[in-house]
N, C-alpha and C positions, 0 to 999 in steps of 0.2 A: 556291491552287486552291478553289474552293467544295466543301465535303463534299457526296457524293451525295446526291440527295434519298431520304427514305424512301418506300417505297411507300404507297401511300394505304389509310387502313384500311377494311375490309370495311363495309358499310353493317349496322347493327346486326341488322337483320331477317336478313340474308344470312348472318352469322355465328350467330345463333341456330338457323338451318336446319342449317348445318353440325355445331353442336355437339349438337343433340338426336338426330341421326343416330349419335353414338357408341354403340356397345354396351355395355350396363350390366355385362355379365359381369366384365370388369375396372375397379373403380372406379378405379384408378390412373390410366385413360386419361383420364378427365375432369379429374383434376387436373394430369395432363401438359400438357392442353390450355389450363388456365388459366393457364398458365406462358408461353404465347406471347406475349402483350401484355396491356398494363393493361386494354384494352377487353373482351378474353375473361373475363379475371379477373373483370371487374364483372358480366359475364352470368353466370357459373358462379356467383357467390356472391350473385346475386340470387335471393330466395326465389320470386318469381312464375316465373321460369326453372324453378327446381328443380319445382316443382308441376307445371308443364307436362311437364317431362322424365320424371316419374314416370307422369302421366296418359298421355303417348306411348307408354311402354313396357308400362304397363298391369299387369304385375307385376314384383315385385322379383327382381333375380337370386339364384341360389344362390351363396352365398358361403362354404359349407362345412358340415361335420357335426361332430357329436361321437362319440368312439369311447371304448372302454376296453380297455386291453391284457388285462386279467384283472379280476375282481370285488373283488378287493383295493385296485384303484389307483382313482386319482379320473378322472372322464371329462376327455377333452383335445380341444380344437378343432383340426380339421384344413381348412385352408383349401382352397378350389377354384379360387380366383383368385390371382394374381400377386402382389398386394401384400394381405395379409391386414389386415383392420381390427380383428381380435380377436387376443389373445394365443395361441400356441401351446401355453402350459403349461396346467396346470387352471385352468378359468376362474373357479370359485367355491369359495373356501376353505371345507371342511365339506363339500363335495357328494359323495356316496356313488355314487349310478347316475340316469341320465335316466329319466324316466317320459314325458315328453312335451315337445313343441316347436310353437307356433303362434301367429301372430298378435304376432310379437315379444316374445315371453317363452319362457322355457324352464323346464320345472318338473322339479326333483330331488328325491332323498330325502336326509335329513341322514344324515350318519355318525355311528354310535354314539346315534342316536335316531329315533323314529317321524314326526318332524316333516318337513314339506315346506320347499321353499326355491324361491321364485318369482324367476328371475332376469332382468333387463333387459340383453340383450348390448349395447346400444348405449349406454345411461347407465351400464352396469356397476353397476347398484343391486341388492339383493336383500332381498327380503321373506321371514321365516320364519313358516310358518303352523304351529299346533298340530294335530296329528292330530286326527281325529273320535275321538268317545269309544269307540265299538267299533272294535277293530284286527283285521285278518283275515289267515290266513296266505297266502291269494291275494288279491291286488288288483291294479288298474290305477288310473291317475288322469290325469286331461286337463284341460289348460289351454285356456281361450278367450275370447275379446273378445266383449263382452256389447252395444255400441252398434248401435242399430238402422241398418240400410242402410250400415254402416261397408264401406269397400272394402280394409281391413286393410292399406293402406300405411304408415300410420303412427300406429296406434291404440295404442300401447304405454302411454301414459299414461292410458288410458281405464279405466273399468270392466273386471273380468274376473270370470270364474267358475272354481272349480277342481272337477271332477266327480270323486269318487272312489265306485269300486265294489268291492266285496269279498265274498270267499265263505270261511268257514272250513273246514278240512278235513275236520270232522265235520258230519255231514248234507249237503245240498242248497239251503240258504238263501242267495240272496243280496241284498245290502244297498247302497244307493245314498245318499252325502252329497253335497249341494252348498254349496260356500264361495262366498260373495259378496265381494267387495272393496269393495263399498258398505256392507254391515252390519258386515262385519269378523267374522262368524260362520259356522259350519257350520248348515243348514238340518235341518229335521225329516227323519230317515231314511226311506228308501222300500224295502220289502222285497218279496221275491218267492220261490217255490220254483220252482227248476228239476227239469226232468224227470229222471229216475234215469240215462238215457245222455246227459244232458248235462254235460260237465265244463270249470267256468272256471279257467283258470289265472292269467290276468291277466298273460301273458308276450306275447300277440300284441298287435301295433301296433293302436290304436284309429283309427277314421276318422268325423270328423265331416262330416254330410252332411245340410245344411238344418237343421232342430232335433231332429236325433238323432244320437246317437252308436253306432257299432257296432263289436262283436270278433267274431273269430271264436272258435269254441271248440275245445277240444281232442277230435280223434276225430270223424268224420263231417264233415257238410257243413253244420252248424247255424250260424247267425249271431245273437248277441244283441244286442238293439237297446233303448237307453234313450232315452224320449222327453223332451226338455229342458221341453217345454210341459206335458204332460199328466202329466209325473213317474212314468212306469212303464216296466216291463220286458215286452218280447215277444219271441217267437223267429220267425225267419224261415229257408228253407232257402235254401242257397248254390247251386252249379253241384254237379251230381252227379258230380263228378270228382275222382280223387286225383291231387293234385301233388306227386311225391317231391321237387321242388324247391323246395317251400313255396309259400304263397300269402300274398297281403297285400290287404286291404280299401283302397280310396282313393274319392276324391271324382273323378267323370269332369268334363269340361270343360263338360258341358250341365247340372252340377249333379246328376245321379244318383248312385246309389251302384255302383261299379265294383270290380273284383277282378282282381288280375295273379297267375298261377301259372305255375310252370315245370315243363315234363313232356318226358321225352325230348328234351332239348336245344332246346324251342320254348317261347316265351313266349305264354302266352294272356292274352288280354284281354278281359274281360266287363263288360256293363253291364245294371242292373236296371231294366227299363223297362215300361211299359204298351202292352199291344197295343190294336188298335182294339176289340175285345170288351170293354176295361176290364180284362182279366187282367193282374197284374203277373206278371212273371217275368224270366229270365236269358237275354241275347241275347249270342252272343260277337261280338264286333266285330272282331278280328285275331288271327291267328296268326303269329308271328314267328320263323324260324329263326335262333337264334343264331348258328349257325357261318358267316351271311350277314355278321353285324354284330359278331362278336369276331374276333379274331386266328385266323388259318386255319391254325395249326400243328398243329391235331389235328382229325380227322374227328368226334370226338365230344366235346362240352364239358358237363361237368358243372357246374352253375349253380344259385343258390338266389336267389330273390329276398328281399331283407333289409330294405327300407327304401323310403320314399316321401316326396318333397319335395313337400309342398301348395303350391298357387300356382305353381309351374314346372314342375309334372308332370315331375318326374324320378325314376326309378326307380334303386335301388341294387342291384346283382347282385353277388354274391360267386362266384366260379368257380375252376377249378382251374389258370387262366392268368392270375388276378389279381381285383384288385375293379375294379368299372366303374359308371359312371354312364351311363343312356339316357335321353334326352330324347324324351319320347313324341311330343312335337309336330314337332319337326325331325329327330328319327332319329340325332341326334349321338350318339356313344359317346365316352366319354373314360375312360381309365384312371387310377386314383387311387392314389398312392403312400402307404401307411399306414406304411411303416417295417417292421422285422423282429418278429417275435412279435405281430402286432396284427390284431385283427378286428373288425369292424362289429357294432355292436348294432342291434336292429331298432329305432332311433330316427332322428329326423333333426332339421334345424334349418332354418327357413324366414325367414331375415332380411329 
């Protein structure tokens, strides 16, 4: 008896349409699909298809984040996907703490040194940067791509900047240095004097919005701004509300400066906008009751907003019933399993 005929292969265009609709949240799903037949393997391996897949999805998925058990341990990668593309152990030898993550790079401090480490998670390459001439007790640093018009889907091989902002514990002077990967050097420092009621600690997460970087300052509702084009500091007012559950700056989907804060078991989302009269101010976009989106075994839920993943618009919240991610666009909530004696730092990774 003749063997049964194999079913005819799908037309390539039809197969591509099937494959392109596989959600990117689980990278292993696309790998599994490529094992169906040789034709699908050829499609998934085709650089043209992969470019189309990335363009169709617009933004890369959230693959995980970095955390530290305590300040004496090394940062570790926690995957939010079923199959992790990165090791769960300490990703970079000698890394002390995470300062920033953006555009396919992660910025660490180096253990036992004042130098920085810039890590490429995909290629697992690491570059050590010597610290600026002047070192400060309180500081923050940001890494970012400098390619004009880049969509930041695959810019890890291009030029980048590291922006260092520091303040000593004596006086109220603040200083900025900018490192360029093209010149392999730190530029001329820019200094400014902060008002007496403004205290910059460097511990709050920075937000990159347009051509400026923003930090919340300790106490009050002020926000520190550093202009990357004019190379100068300025201060702006934030929403005049106290958030006992913390607040975090972020870039909104429309490109404006945003802020998320938690108060009285509610998540408040703000946007800094220009009204018809040309006046810039804060507009409250949404107020979300956390007990409606988190487990309902408690009438009152204490929550703290602890991180934000740029590009995918995912907030991280630590609560008394666990740590969760909240997707601002879809409203999906997922619980994160950190393991015992773990806590999230106010950092994120956006691969």
